[in-house]
N, C-alpha and C positions, 0 to 999 in steps of 0.2 A: 270908247269915246262917249257912248250914251250914259254909261255908268258915271263917269267923271262929271259929265254935264249935269246929271240928276243930283249927284252929291253936292255940287256947287250950288245948284238951285235950292236944295234943302237947307244947307248950312247958311245960305245968305239970308233966308227968312226965319231961321231958327232962333228961338229965344235961348240965350246962353244958359246952360245948366238944365234945360228941360228934358234932354235925352230923346226928344221926338225924332230928330233927323237920324240919329244912329239906330233907333228902334225901327224906323221905316226901312232903312237899308238892311238891317239884320233880318227883318221879316221877309224882304224880297229874296235874300240869300237862302233862307229856309224854304220859301216857296219853290225856288228853282231846284233845290235839292229834292224836295218832295215830288216835283214833276219829273225828275229823272227816274224815280222809283215807279210812279204810276202817273201816266200822262193824261188820263181822263179826257181823251180826245183833243188835247192841246199840244199836239206834236210840235207845232211851230213856236211854242213858248218854253221849250226846254232850256233855251239860253235867253233869259229875259232881256239881257242887255243888247241883243241883236235885233230886237223887234223895232220896226219903223213905226 
């Protein structure tokens, strides 16, 4: 739910063709993958889309 809400928010304000929204989402996916490998004390952030 949080992911789809954030996607909607990003794409609503995104300038068409800029690639910003998709880049932000891709960056968050990479961050989540990196945190699964090394948590750096952020155990509660391993699933970014479940953070309130």
